[in-house]
N, C-alpha and C positions, 0 to 999 in steps of 0.2 A: 566568726572572726578567726583569721589564721593565727597560729601560735606565734607569739613574739620570739625573736631571736635573743632577747634580753633575759638573762638568767640570774643576774645580781645587780643591785644598786649599791654604789659607793656614795655616801652622803657627807657633806659638811654639816656642822651643827649650827654655829653662830651665823645668823643671817639667812638660815634656811628653815630649821625646825624651831630654833629659839632665837631670842635676841643675842647679840654678841655678848661674850663673857665679860670683857673689860676694855671697852673702846674709848676713843677720845672724848665723846660726849659724856660718858660715865665718869671719866677722870676729871673732867671740868666740873661736873656736878659734885664730885667728892671734894674738890678743892674749895668749892663754895660752901658746902655743908660743914667742912672742918676748918674753914678759914686758913687755907694753905696757899702758898705761892704756887700757882699752877705752872708757870714756866719752869721753875726750879724742880718741881715734882715731875713734870713731863720729861725733862732732860734726864733725870735719874731713871725714870721708867724706861726710856729708850735704851739706856745703857745696860739694863738688867733684865728686861722682860723676855728677851729671846732665851736667855738661860733658864728662866722660870718655866717657859713653855716647853723647853727641851727636857725638863725634869732634872735639871742640874742645880736648881735652887728650890727650897721649900717656899711656901707662901709667906711664912714668917720671915725668912731671909730676904725675900724680895721686898717686903714691906719695911724691913729694917733699913734697907738701902734707899728706898724711895721716900719714906715718910718718917720713920722712927730713928733716924740718925741723930736726932736731938730730942729733948724732952718735949712731950706734947700734953695737952690738957685732956686727951682722950686715949683710950687703950687700943692696942692692936685688935682686940676682939670687937670693939666698937666699929673699927674701920672694916674688918672682915664682914661683919653683919651687913654693913652698907653695900659692900661689893656684891655679896651673894644676892641681896634684895634687888639688884639691877636686872638679874636674869628673869625673863618673862617668856612664856611659850607663844608660839604661833599655832593656835589650836587647829586651824584648818589644815596646815601642813602636816602636823602630827597625825591627824586623822587620815589624811590622804596616804601617807607613807604606810600606816598600818593596814589600810584597805588594800593598797597595791601589793604589799607583801603577802597578805592572806589570799587574795584572789588569784595571784599569779604564782604563788609558791616560790617566791624569790628569796635569795640570800640578801640580807642588808648588813652593810658594814659602814661604820663611821670612819672617815679619814679626816682628822681635824688637828688644828693647832690650838691647844689649850693646856693650861697648867693643871697639875694634879688635883689640888683641892677644889678648884672651880669645876673640873671635869666630874669629880666624885659627887659634888653637891648637885650638879645639873642632872647627872644620870639618875640619882636617887630621887630628887625633887620632882622630876618630870617623867619618871618611870621609863626612861629610854631603854633600859635593859629588858623590858617586857617584849620588845619587838626587834631590837637591834641584835644581830648575831654576834658581832664582835667589834671592839673599839681599837682602831689603830690611831691612838691619840699621841701627839708629839711628846707629852710628858711620860708616856709609858715606853715608847720605842726610841726616844732620844734622837728623833729626826723630825724635821718640820718642813711643811710646804714653804717655798717652792722646790725643795729638794726632791727630785724624782724618786729617790730611794724609798721614801715613805709610801709611795704608790706601789713600787715594786714589792715591798714587804706585804702590803695588803693583797696583792695578786698572789704571792706565795701562800698566804694564809687561806685564801678563798678557794684556790685550785679550780678556777673557772677561766677559760680563755678570755683575754682582754676584749676580743670582738663581741663577747656576750655580756659585757659589763657596761652600765651607763653610770657616769659620774656626774653628780649634781652639786654645784657650788655657786654662791653668789658672786664670786670673784672670777672674772673671765680668764685671768692669767693661769689660775690653778686648773681650770677646765682645759685650757690649751695644753698644759703639761700632761694631763691625763690622756688627752687625745694623742699626744706624741708617743705614748706608750701602747697605742693600739686600742684604747678604750673609746667608747662614744662619750660625748659630753653634752651637758645641758646647763646653760648659764641661767640660773634661777633669778628671776626678778620679782615674781609674784605667784601666788598659788594658782590662779586661773591659767596663766600661760604654761606653768609647769604641768598642771593636770592635762591640758590639751596636748603638750609635747609627749607626755607619757602615753596618752591614748594614740597619738600618731605612731608611736613605736609598737603599737599592737597590744599594749597592756590594758587590762581591765582596771578602771579607775573609780568605779562606783560599786556600792553594795548590790548584790543580786536582788 
């Protein structure tokens, strides 16, 4: 097999390697679990969540604005435990990314929109730091997709030409933005098509 031109992968987390961190389905489940007015909660979420993801609000501050602006029968810790429990792995994708990194000696970087506490929990819970080289997460760098500057920052950190980087995301718009900066893009829909796409790029995708 000819050597692949790809030297690094940039990866999203939610919807690719793990479930989303805190999406609409999860918020609806929380509203049902804690007997909250979903519409009121969701409006407050949309007014504050970008600031949380950009690292400008702590999780406690975000929850105070969204849920605990009035007295509740449950605690912030109860709610946070529910939030964290929603995160689940996609084992096949996690295994694939580890294999591809090891077999092809690639750099792996996360480029994601997530709040700090959720990011820290997910990195530790699913041991992402054992194979990801660095995390360009919105909460750390105060930039969030679709801002192209978050990708430019990742490029500055990795010091590999854009033409040698493949960006993987489940959201087509973010893939388009990465491609606009000279990277290659892969719109992730499922593990089998992603595995085949990586193989088509000349990358080894199975154990020896």
